C-alpha positions as CSV (number, residue, x, y, z in Angstrom):
1,M,0.0,0.0,0.0
2,K,1.1,3.6,-0.6
3,V,2.5,5.2,2.6
4,D,0.8,8.4,1.6
5,L,-2.6,6.8,2.5
6,F,-1.5,7.0,6.2
7,D,-0.5,10.7,6.1
8,F,-2.4,13.5,7.9
9,D,-1.8,17.0,9.1
10,L,-0.9,17.5,12.7
11,P,0.0,20.9,14.0
12,K,2.7,20.9,16.7
13,R,0.2,22.4,19.3
14,F,-1.5,19.0,19.6
15,I,1.7,17.2,20.8
16,A,1.8,16.6,24.5
17,D,5.1,17.1,26.3
18,R,3.9,16.0,29.7
19,P,1.2,13.5,30.8
20,A,-2.1,14.2,32.3
21,S,-2.2,14.4,36.1
22,P,-3.5,12.2,37.5
23,R,-2.9,9.7,34.8
24,D,-6.4,8.4,34.5
25,S,-7.7,12.0,33.9
26,A,-6.5,11.8,30.3
27,R,-9.2,11.9,27.7
28,L,-10.5,8.8,25.9
29,L,-12.1,8.7,22.5
30,D,-14.4,5.7,22.4
31,L,-14.7,4.2,18.9
32,T,-16.5,1.1,19.9
33,H,-19.8,2.6,18.8
34,E,-21.1,3.8,15.5
35,G,-20.1,7.4,16.2
36,F,-17.5,9.0,18.4
37,V,-17.9,9.2,22.2
38,D,-15.7,11.5,24.2
39,R,-14.8,10.1,27.6
40,V,-12.0,10.1,30.1
41,M,-9.7,7.2,31.0
42,R,-11.4,6.6,34.4
43,D,-14.5,5.7,32.4
44,L,-12.8,2.6,31.1
45,P,-14.6,0.1,33.4
46,S,-17.9,1.1,31.9
47,C,-16.6,0.4,28.4
48,F,-15.9,-3.3,29.2
49,Q,-18.0,-6.3,30.2
50,P,-17.6,-8.7,33.1
51,G,-15.5,-11.6,31.9
52,D,-13.3,-9.4,29.6
53,L,-9.5,-9.8,29.9
54,L,-7.1,-6.9,29.6
55,I,-3.5,-7.6,28.5
56,G,-0.8,-5.1,29.3
57,N,2.9,-5.0,28.5
58,N,4.9,-5.1,31.7
59,T,8.2,-4.1,30.1
60,K,10.3,-1.5,32.1
61,V,12.0,1.4,30.3
62,I,15.7,1.7,31.1
63,P,17.7,5.0,30.8
64,A,19.0,3.9,27.4
65,R,20.3,7.2,26.0
66,L,24.0,7.8,26.6
67,D,26.2,10.8,26.0
68,G,29.9,10.1,25.6
69,L,33.1,10.9,23.8
70,R,35.2,9.2,21.1
71,D,38.5,11.0,20.8
72,A,36.9,14.3,22.0
73,V,34.0,13.9,19.6
74,K,30.6,14.0,21.3
75,I,28.6,10.8,20.7
76,E,24.9,10.2,21.6
77,A,23.8,6.6,21.5
78,T,20.3,5.2,22.0
79,L,20.3,1.5,22.9
80,H,17.5,-0.4,21.2
81,M,18.0,-4.2,21.6
82,R,20.1,-6.3,24.0
83,T,22.0,-9.0,22.2
84,A,24.2,-10.3,25.0
85,D,24.8,-9.8,28.7
86,D,27.2,-6.9,27.9
87,E,26.1,-6.1,24.3
88,W,23.4,-3.9,22.8
89,L,22.4,-2.7,19.3
90,A,22.2,1.1,19.3
91,F,21.5,4.1,17.1
92,A,24.3,6.6,17.3
93,K,24.8,10.2,16.4
94,P,27.0,10.9,14.5
95,G,27.0,7.2,13.6
96,K,28.8,7.5,10.2
97,R,32.0,8.7,11.9
98,L,32.3,5.7,14.2
99,K,34.4,2.8,13.1
100,V,34.6,-0.8,14.3
101,G,37.1,-1.1,17.1
102,Q,36.7,2.4,18.4
103,R,35.9,3.0,22.0
104,V,33.3,5.4,23.3
105,D,33.7,6.6,26.9
106,W,30.4,7.4,28.7
107,S,32.1,8.3,32.0
108,D,35.2,7.4,34.0
109,G,35.3,3.6,34.0
110,F,32.2,3.1,31.8
111,S,32.8,2.6,28.1
112,A,31.9,0.5,25.1
113,V,33.6,-0.7,21.9
114,V,32.0,-0.6,18.5
115,T,32.0,-4.2,17.3
116,E,29.8,-3.9,14.2
117,K,28.2,-1.3,11.9
118,R,25.0,-2.6,10.4
119,E,23.1,-2.0,7.2
120,G,20.2,-0.5,9.0
121,G,22.3,2.4,10.2
122,D,22.7,1.1,13.8
123,I,25.8,-0.2,15.5
124,R,26.7,-3.0,18.0
125,L,28.2,-1.9,21.3
126,K,30.1,-4.2,23.6
127,F,30.3,-2.6,27.1
128,N,33.0,-3.1,29.7
129,C,30.5,-4.5,32.1
130,G,27.4,-6.6,31.9
131,G,24.3,-7.9,33.6
132,D,23.1,-6.0,36.7
133,E,26.3,-3.9,36.7
134,L,25.5,-2.6,33.2
135,F,21.9,-1.8,34.2
136,Q,23.2,0.0,37.3
137,A,25.6,2.0,35.1
138,L,22.7,3.0,32.8
139,E,20.7,4.1,35.8
140,T,23.6,6.3,36.9
141,H,24.8,7.7,33.6
142,G,21.9,7.2,31.1
143,R,18.9,9.4,30.2
144,M,15.3,8.3,29.7
145,P,15.0,7.7,25.9
146,L,12.1,10.1,25.4
147,P,10.9,10.2,21.8
148,P,12.2,13.0,19.6
149,Y,8.8,14.9,19.6
150,I,9.0,15.4,23.4
151,E,11.4,18.3,23.6
152,R,13.7,18.7,26.6
153,K,15.8,21.7,25.7
154,D,17.0,22.1,29.3
155,G,17.7,18.4,29.8
156,E,15.8,15.5,31.3
157,R,13.1,16.4,33.8
158,E,13.3,14.4,37.1
159,T,9.6,13.6,36.7
160,D,10.2,11.8,33.4
161,R,11.8,8.8,35.1
162,N,8.4,8.1,36.7
163,D,6.1,9.6,34.1
164,Y,7.6,7.5,31.2
165,Q,6.9,4.2,33.0
166,T,3.7,2.3,33.6
167,V,2.6,1.5,37.2
168,Y,2.9,-2.2,36.4
169,A,6.4,-2.0,34.7
170,K,8.5,-5.0,35.9
171,E,10.8,-6.5,33.3
172,E,13.8,-4.3,32.5
173,G,14.7,-4.0,28.9
174,A,12.6,-1.5,27.0
175,V,13.9,1.7,25.5
176,A,10.4,3.1,24.7
177,A,7.3,3.0,26.9
178,P,4.2,1.0,26.0
179,T,2.4,4.4,26.2
180,A,-1.3,3.2,26.3
181,G,-0.4,1.7,29.7
182,L,0.8,5.1,31.1
183,H,-2.9,6.0,31.7
184,F,-3.5,3.3,34.3
185,T,-3.6,4.0,38.1
186,Q,-4.3,1.7,41.1
187,E,-7.7,3.4,41.4
188,L,-8.5,2.5,37.7
189,F,-7.4,-1.1,38.3
190,Q,-9.7,-1.2,41.3
191,G,-12.6,-0.1,39.2
192,L,-11.8,-2.7,36.6
193,E,-11.7,-5.4,39.2
194,E,-15.0,-4.3,40.6
195,R,-16.4,-4.5,37.1
196,G,-15.2,-8.1,36.7
197,V,-12.5,-7.4,34.2
198,A,-9.3,-9.4,34.6
199,F,-5.8,-8.2,33.9
200,E,-2.7,-10.2,32.8
201,T,0.6,-9.2,31.3
202,V,3.0,-10.0,28.5
203,T,6.5,-8.7,27.9
204,L,7.6,-7.0,24.8
205,H,10.8,-4.9,25.1
206,V,9.9,-2.0,22.9
207,G,12.9,-0.7,20.8
208,A,13.9,2.7,19.6
209,G,13.0,1.5,16.1
210,T,9.4,2.2,17.0
211,F,10.2,5.9,16.4
212,L,11.9,5.5,13.0
213,P,10.0,7.1,10.2
214,V,8.8,5.1,7.2
215,K,11.1,6.3,4.5
216,V,9.8,4.1,1.6
217,D,6.8,4.8,-0.7
218,N,5.2,1.4,-0.3
219,T,4.5,-0.4,2.9
220,E,5.8,-3.7,1.3
221,E,9.3,-2.2,1.2
222,H,9.5,-1.2,4.9
223,K,11.5,-3.4,7.3
224,M,10.6,-3.5,10.9
225,H,13.2,-3.7,13.7
226,A,12.9,-6.9,15.7
227,E,11.9,-6.7,19.4
228,W,12.2,-9.4,22.1
229,G,9.1,-10.7,23.9
230,T,7.6,-13.4,25.9
231,L,4.1,-14.8,26.5
232,T,3.8,-17.4,29.3
233,Q,1.7,-20.6,29.4
234,A,-0.2,-19.2,32.3
235,T,-1.3,-16.1,30.3
236,V,-2.2,-18.3,27.3
237,E,-4.5,-20.3,29.5
238,K,-6.2,-17.2,30.8
239,I,-6.7,-16.0,27.2
240,N,-8.1,-19.4,26.1
241,A,-10.4,-19.5,29.2
242,T,-11.7,-16.0,28.5
243,R,-12.5,-16.7,24.9
244,A,-14.1,-20.0,25.7
245,A,-16.4,-18.2,28.2
246,G,-17.4,-15.6,25.6
247,G,-15.2,-12.8,27.0
248,R,-13.2,-10.4,25.0
249,V,-9.4,-10.0,24.8
250,I,-8.4,-6.3,25.1
251,A,-4.9,-5.3,24.3
252,I,-3.4,-2.3,26.2
253,G,-1.4,-0.8,23.4
254,T,0.0,-1.8,20.1
255,T,3.0,-3.6,21.7
256,S,0.7,-6.0,23.6
257,L,-1.3,-6.6,20.4
258,R,1.7,-7.3,18.3
259,L,3.1,-9.9,20.7
260,L,-0.3,-11.6,21.0
261,E,-0.7,-11.7,17.2
262,S,2.9,-13.0,16.9
263,A,2.0,-15.9,19.2
264,A,-1.1,-16.8,17.2
265,T,-1.3,-19.5,14.6
266,D,-3.0,-19.0,11.2
267,V,-6.1,-20.8,12.6
268,G,-6.3,-18.5,15.6
269,V,-4.8,-20.7,18.2
270,I,-2.5,-18.9,20.7
271,K,0.6,-20.5,22.1
272,P,3.4,-19.5,24.5
273,F,6.0,-17.4,22.8
274,T,9.6,-16.4,23.6
275,G,11.9,-14.7,21.1
276,K,12.0,-11.9,18.6
277,T,9.2,-10.5,16.6
278,D,9.2,-8.1,13.7
279,I,5.6,-8.4,12.8
280,F,4.4,-5.5,10.6
281,I,0.6,-5.1,10.6
282,T,-1.1,-3.1,7.8
283,P,-4.7,-3.1,6.4
284,G,-5.6,-6.5,5.2
285,Y,-4.0,-8.3,8.1
286,P,-6.4,-11.0,9.6
287,F,-6.4,-10.4,13.4
288,K,-6.8,-13.6,15.3
289,I,-6.7,-12.9,19.1
290,V,-7.5,-9.2,20.0
291,D,-11.1,-7.9,20.1
292,L,-10.5,-4.4,21.4
293,L,-7.4,-2.2,21.4
294,L,-6.7,0.7,23.8
295,T,-4.0,2.9,22.2
296,N,-2.7,6.5,22.0
297,F,-2.8,8.8,19.0
298,H,0.1,8.1,16.6
299,L,2.3,9.8,14.2
300,P,1.4,10.4,10.5
301,R,2.9,7.8,8.1
302,S,4.0,5.6,11.1
303,T,3.8,1.9,11.4
304,L,1.5,2.4,14.4
305,F,-1.0,4.4,12.5
306,M,-0.9,1.7,9.9
307,L,-1.7,-0.9,12.6
308,V,-4.7,0.9,14.1
309,S,-6.0,1.5,10.5
310,A,-5.7,-2.2,9.9
311,F,-7.6,-2.9,13.2
312,A,-10.4,-0.3,13.0
313,G,-10.5,0.8,9.3
314,L,-8.4,3.4,7.5
315,D,-11.3,5.8,6.8
316,R,-12.6,5.5,10.3
317,M,-9.2,6.3,11.8
318,H,-8.7,9.3,9.6
319,A,-12.2,10.5,10.7
320,A,-11.4,9.8,14.3
321,Y,-8.1,11.8,14.2
322,E,-9.9,14.7,12.6
323,H,-12.5,14.6,15.4
324,A,-9.6,14.4,18.0
325,K,-8.0,17.5,16.5
326,D,-11.4,19.3,16.5
327,Q,-11.8,18.5,20.2
328,A,-8.2,19.4,21.1
329,Y,-7.1,15.9,22.1
330,R,-3.4,15.5,23.0
331,F,-1.3,13.3,20.8
332,Y,1.6,10.9,21.1
333,S,3.3,9.3,24.1
334,Y,2.2,11.6,26.8
335,G,-1.2,12.3,25.1
336,D,-4.7,11.0,25.3
337,G,-6.0,7.6,24.2
338,C,-8.7,5.9,22.1
339,L,-10.5,2.6,22.4
340,L,-11.0,0.7,19.2
341,S,-13.1,-2.3,18.2
342,R,-11.9,-4.7,15.5
343,Q,-13.6,-4.2,12.2
344,P,-14.4,-7.0,9.8
345,L,-11.5,-7.6,7.4
346,S,-13.3,-6.2,4.5
347,S,-13.8,-2.9,6.4
348,S,-10.2,-2.3,7.4
349,I,-9.0,-1.1,4.0
């Protein structure tokens, strides 16, 4: 499909640079009806039915952006996938000037050597420490990898370390937040429990590749960066039990959805999953597991807008985004959300 089909105008004033406070006071555009219903996030329990199952991504964002020096040249690196105990793939600026074998010093005693330059423009870094020691060094010397549209001209805000993390974050390894989950609070979870809605988690370590623009003209030519995830047998059993009882499976965010769909067979059976996924969902994709999707408002021409268009229909999503702009919804990672119902395959294009 032509990437131009997924373009739309978005003035900068709609981009949120800080989250709603409290988190569940963010606005919610409900698209599960024929028209558009404007709500707030704390209305979510009333949008669901007893017996439904929410699936969230429990990945935890690490301070994966590093500033260092290579022979007095300033280097910024954003880690995006762990490949070994002491090794990460990273996007670096200026990356072209780095050569294999060169060392980058992040601080006294904390460094990494470039071991590979890859075709996609990223590099492989081997650090001089690994495991828990490396994670601790990142906590000390790294910055939260906020997406480029959240400007921090005066440096990282102390609040970002908490704001850019879900309340149920657990498994360290992400370099981007599963942003639909940022809206949840303990009070909201209590309301969902009282409604009879269950909650389970998967893990997908979101990579910095999620922010990369689509630079090709046709979606068929775009290559997704792989991300590592896991879906346990216990969660699979909860999903199967929910479906057998007539309940719906609701993905909190595109990351949860992508992992669930990666774990599904062509006949709609879901199995435990551990490994990498580079699933790329565009209109025409036959969804097998997820019935509803809670997500934020995404960038024009992005793989995420392509995904939601596949799920809810391209024309409907364009109309929804125009409504959101008319009603001054806030876009992107710290912005508001929308609740989508899955459209028949013939309606998604």
